[in-house]
N, C-alpha and C positions, 0 to 999 in steps of 0.2 A: 829841732823839733822832730819826732818819729813820725813818718808818713802812713803808718800802718794803723794809727788810731781810728781813723773812719772806717775802715775794713773791719776792725775788730768790734767796733760798735755794730756795725750792720749785722755781723754774725750773732751777736749776743741778742739783738733785736728781733731776729727772724728764727724762732725755735724750729728744731728738726721734726720731720713728720714722724709719727708713731711708726714702729717696726712690728705691727700686730696684724694677725690674719684678718681682724675686723677693725678698721681705723675709727669707727664710730659704731654706736648702738643701732642694730637692725630691727626694726618694729614692723609688724603686719597683724592683720586680724588673726586671732589664735588659731583658727581652723586652717588658714593657709599656711602659716608658719609650721603647723604640726604636720601638714601634708608634705612640706619641703623637707622637714628634717627626717621624715620616714622614707620618702621617696627618693629624694636626690642624695641625701647623706647616709641613708641605711641605719639610722639611729632609732632607738627605743628609749621611751621614758622609763628611767630606773627608780627615780626617787622624787618626792615632792615634800615641801615644808612650808607652812604658813608663815610669812614675813610679818604681815599685819593683816587686818580684815580685808584690805583691797588687794593684796598681792600674794602670790604662791610662787615660791621658787622651785624650779623643775630642773633636774639634771638628766639630761640625754646622752647615752653612750652608744658607741658602735662595737662590733665584734673586733675590730683591729685596735681598739683602745682610744679612739678620738672621743672627746666629751665636749658638751654644749651646756652653758648654763643659761637658763631662760628665766624671765620673770613674767608670770602670766597676771594680768590685771583683770580686776572684776568688770571693767569696761568692755571686755572682749578683745582686747589687744594684748599681743605678747611681744616681748623684746629678748634678743639674743644679747647678753651683756659681757659673755666671756666664753673663749673656746680654747681647747688645748689637746694634748695627746697623752698617751700613757696611762690612762685611767685604770686603777686597780681597786677591786673590791676587797675589803678587809673583812674577816669573820669577827662577829661580836664575842667578846670575851667575858665569860662568867665572872664576876667580881668576888665570888665566894671561893 
């Protein structure tokens, strides 16, 4: 019998930690999160979109290309749900 079997099962049973800048969703009152995004990270809200009547999706970007995706809830809380780098604006093209 192979003795590595218990070790293999232990590795499969314990998933690896996520390798993300944010390991979990970060939430705070909207005004506090906005102040942190502007002050600490130097970002500006560039776009918004309605996800449903209770949620607005916001894209925040910085001059160096970092971006943050935030969901703002009608309850007054906002959550960072994704972050990244190399944000690039694209020009809208006239379909005609």
